[in-house]
C-alpha angles and dihedrals in degrees: 000000000000111000119194107209110200119200141161110033140168101288131100086255092067094120092049089054091054092053094045093049095054089061094045091051092048092050097045112112101243091194091061103030133042106213121217106195116212120182116197115209124222089257091055100256116140121226130189116234100200103195109006143352106287113214137168120219088008093168096058117065089199095058104026113136139176113253108224114230126210091250112085110184142183135205113231131185112243104174112268103026126351137263135222118229123202101221093188095055096026090231134128119246100194134249127313123215106209137006119226106192113201091180123130126202128359120001092029115030096037104072098273097105089036089056091050089051091051092050090047090051096235136127116260124197115240134009123358127236099288097043090047095049098047092041089055096048105070093192095055092038092056094046091052092048091048088054088056091053093245111153116254139167120255116273142168129209128216132187122214087252088061094055095108090051096055111109123180096208093050094044093045091050085063104036104023136262096284113065140176117219120194142155113264096227108044139075144195088070091285112159094007122139135183110215137187107177142028095267093054091044092059094050092046092050092051090049093050092046091053086066101038143010090232127050136183128225110203133187118245112256115201111212146077123315112232129182130195128187123222125202131182143044122253095357104035124184128212125225124226110280125258130202130228114211108187113209091217135016111325134341096282131183091261093050090050101045115006111034113057087195095046094100139005115237111208111197115207098025113232099249136137116256095254094058092045089054091048093050093047091049091050092047091054091043089052091047090052097041090057093045093240126170134195104003146355139156116226119206124210144184118220111201125211089258092053099256109154113213126182113233102182146311128245114206093190103034122193117280099191122126093267095041121124102219099070092033091056092051093045088055087046091056103266115113120220092252091050091045091057090047093051091049092054093047091050089052091053093045094052091045091055091047092052092047089064093061120102113252105189145010097312119170127204 
């Protein structure tokens, strides 16, 4: 089975994707799958990496870059299945059987690649168009979860056109003096700020709006940060929960991907059985409410009085060496290699299920 592994991409999480992809490629069972490595540059061009992922400054997460190859390629629909075209050599490269997007953030985790896969009539690992899109947009995600009676923290949403109406004193009177300001459509803690006064709020809002035209303002929730992995399609299962203990402030981008000592990852989390069961149940409920498939990581806050609140979902969670998603499943009895295999098989199964649906005005 030819598996096209897509990495890099146009989002602010480009470097995270490169780190994740290296681990996925190393874990892929080469006796079962034939990987086709496709690096996507920041400008959107696709490049073939023939033998391995080619990176510059691979040892430094701050400077890591995709090394462009001489083979620029494109994916084109060709009826049943899809074909890769070598644009540089003007030659066909044959069909691929499944897409494995290791792309975080916009232009990869938001339904765009998933839409391309659907148009190309090819299975795609992870959530489909709907689950990806609503999982990426934290505003829509939280409103859907709220409609499903899933417990959340308080939040407000603002469009760029509302910028002149945003007032720290008014917002803080509703949400509290300490606020978190973040872009609606981004992940990995990119563009997020913790603010405690009006001056910091203005700077934080400008930063968040530099990444997105819509931002969220959230209340500070004091408590433990718990994460739970979900795997499956119609009958998903949840992993044991893990805990993130940031060494300073909040779980920032640097703590997630650059500084190995930026946070302590406790797997499994030290929790009583009743809370473990509640977190797992809420993780699966969140996964289903947002119409996800394949995989997701659901992040929670656990307050001192044992309230469990959903923070967000990640439909393409990190796969770096210090990422929680694969670690949670390893501790739950699924090795990294088996996890990759299961994700590919879930993608194929869902694709075959969708292929059986009627697509037009058929008559019996």
